[in-house]
N, C-alpha and C positions, 0 to 999 in steps of 0.2 A: 201608365204602365204598361209598357209593351212586352206582348206575350208571342212567341213561333220559338223555333228552333229548339224544342224541352228535348230530346231527345231522349225522351219520357212519352207512359201512355198510363202514369196512373190516378188518372184525374185528378190533379193540381192535389192530392191527399199530400206528396211531402209540403208543401209549402205553407197547405193547412198546421199539419203536425209545427211547423216552426213557429207557429202563431200560437201556438198551446191551444186549441183544438182534438181533444183526443180521438184518435181512429182505431178503435181498438178492435184487439180478438178475442175468440171466445173466453179467454182469462184474462181479460181488461187489461191484455199489454197492445203498447203501439204496435199497429202492424210495420212488415219487413218492409223498406223502400222497393221504388218501383212498380213495376204493374204486378209483380205478383204480390205485393202487399194487400188489393184488393180483393183476394181469391181469401183472405183470411179474415176479412174486416167483417163486423159485427154490429157493432154501435159507434154509436159519433157526443162526442158527447163538449162541453163546450166552457168547464169551471174553471178551464185552469189557463182559459184567451191571456192574451195579455188586454189589458185594461184600458189601454187608447184603441185600441182597435175600434171599437165603441163612437169614435171619436173622429174617425177618416173616410174618406168617402172615393175613390178611382177611377180615373178615364181611363179605363180600358182600348192599347190602340190597338185590333184584332182582323186580320187582312183575310177574315177565310170565314164562310159561313157555315164550316161544316156541325150538324149535331154531334150531343154525345158521342152518339150509336147507333146502328144500323148500317146498311150501305154508303151510305157518305159518312159515317162516324170516320171516327178518329183513330179507330184503331184499325176500321178499311182499308181508311186511305195513307195513313201517315205509319199506322204500323208496319208493311212492308220497310218502308227506309229505312227504320227502325232495329230491320234485321227483325221481326214476325214473319212464323209460316203462317202459311191459313190454319192450319191447324190452332197456332194462337191467337189469329186476329178471333175466331171463332169464342175462342176461352176470354179475350181479356173482352170482349162485347159484348158477354153474358157477364162478369164479373163489375162490367162498369153500370148497368141496367141493375142488379142488386145495390150497389153503392146511390144511383140516381134514388132508388125506394126509398132506401135510407134518411139521405139530404131528405125528401119532401117529408119525409114523418118531424126532420127536423125542422125547417121552412117551408109551408103548405106552397110555395109560392116554386120552389127549385123546378127549372123545364127543359131536362135532358132533348125535346127537338127544338129548345130555343137558337137557332140563327147566330154559330160563332161557342159554341157553348162546348166544342171537337176542339180549339185554339186548341194547340201544345200540348196535345195528349190530352186534354179535357179540363187545363187550367180555367179557361173560359169559364167553365163548369161552377170550380170552385171560386173562383169571383162575383160571378153573379149569387151560387146559394149562403155563402156563409161572408161576404162582406157589403158595403154599401157600397155598388159598382155598376155602371154602366158599359158596352161596348160600344166603340166607336171604330169609325174606319181608320185605320189605321195609318195608310194611302193617304187618303182626302184629309186627315191630319197633316202629314205632311205637307202633299203639297198646297194646302193653305194657307201654313207657313212658308215655306220656299217661293209661294207667288208663280209657280210654275207657267199658271195660266197666263202669263201677264208675256212669259218668253216665246208662249208653243205658237201663241198667235199672231204672230212676225215671222217666224221657222217658217224655212223652206224646204223639211224634213225634221221630224223627231226620234232620234234613239233611244232605246232604253235596251231590260234586259235584266238576267238573273240569273245565277248560278246554272239551276236545272229547268229547261224550259220544257213543263209540261202538260198534262192535261189538269191540276191543280191552277196552274198559275191565273186559270176562266175564273179561277174561286174566290178572287177578289184580291190577289195577290199584285204588286206593283207596276207591271209592267202592264197591265191592262188598264190601271186606274191612268196612268199615263195618256197611254190608249186613250180612252176615252174623250182624254181634254182635246184630244187631239185631233180626233176625227170630230168634235164644232166644230170645229175652224177647217175640216176639211184637208188636214194636213198626211201627207204618210209616212206612215213606222212602220222605224224598220229594228228589228229585235237582235241584238248577241248575247249566249251564252257560253258556258262551258260543255256545256253539253244539250242534245236535247233528243224528249223520244216519241215512240210514233203515235202518242196522243199529243204532243202536243201543237197538231194541227188544228188543233179544237182554239187557238191563237189565232186564226183567222180569221176566226167571223166574228173577233172581239177585239175585230180594230189592227190586230197587227198586221200590215197585211206581206210581209216576208222576216222569215227568219234567219239564222245561221250560228255551228256553232264554231268556238274557234280552235276548235284542237286540227292541229294539222299532221296529226300522225297518230300511229299509236303506241301510248305512251305507260306511263305507269299514273296514280292519282299522286300519289308522291312527287310528281315530275309536273303533270300537272297544275298541280296547286299554288308547285314554288311561283313566287310575285314575279321574279325574274321572266319565268319565262310563260306566265301567263296574261304577262305585259305586252310580248311580243305578238304572241300569241296572236292578241285582239290586235295590237297597231297590224298587221298583216294582212289579218280578215277586212278589218274594217274596207282599209287599201285597198282592194279587191276588187270591195262591192262597191266601193264609191267612184272607183274609173269607170266601173259599166254603167256607172249615173254624167259621167260629162260626154257620156259617146254621142 
């Protein structure tokens, strides 16, 4: 299973409900969908879980090491991306802490501090606490399957990138995984991204020698996401960078 880009911060409650778990409010009804449901959560039951689940094991491809709660938890780090205000972040973090306590009553091994439990709005925590699952580095799985290292060691320069390069990139995301392999062989690494944030400078300390946003003017998000525009912006930006490298 690959987790990420969840667009929610519900601790994996929605997934658990789909599997038959009871995430119940004070009246014994399933809580609401989304993070708001965590506020209503009073008990967890498993009497209606699909029977096949006990025979399943999961390898979870997870590219981040964030815990469930706290300063680097899913609410604080990923909440703002999903529209959460500072006050909402504090609320959600409290709801998740209560959820973690209920989960620990169900499974004493439930650990909200375990690296990766904050992935995908807490989906990592749900998998580890309620299913037979292990979290593995998604980028390592991909790099192993694609044999990227075999190509990198003979390359002159390595190019990587993602939609937005920011401080979260260094928390185990793909560009840093690529850069780590490149630096094993002393290769220069350049990253291109749809946009970059001020805290993306952290990437320079983790193997990315230089990074560049590809946007070449003030545009709307819809215009930036248009595939034809994105291709042209990427091609034009990359060309200019490599013109400098030819000097």
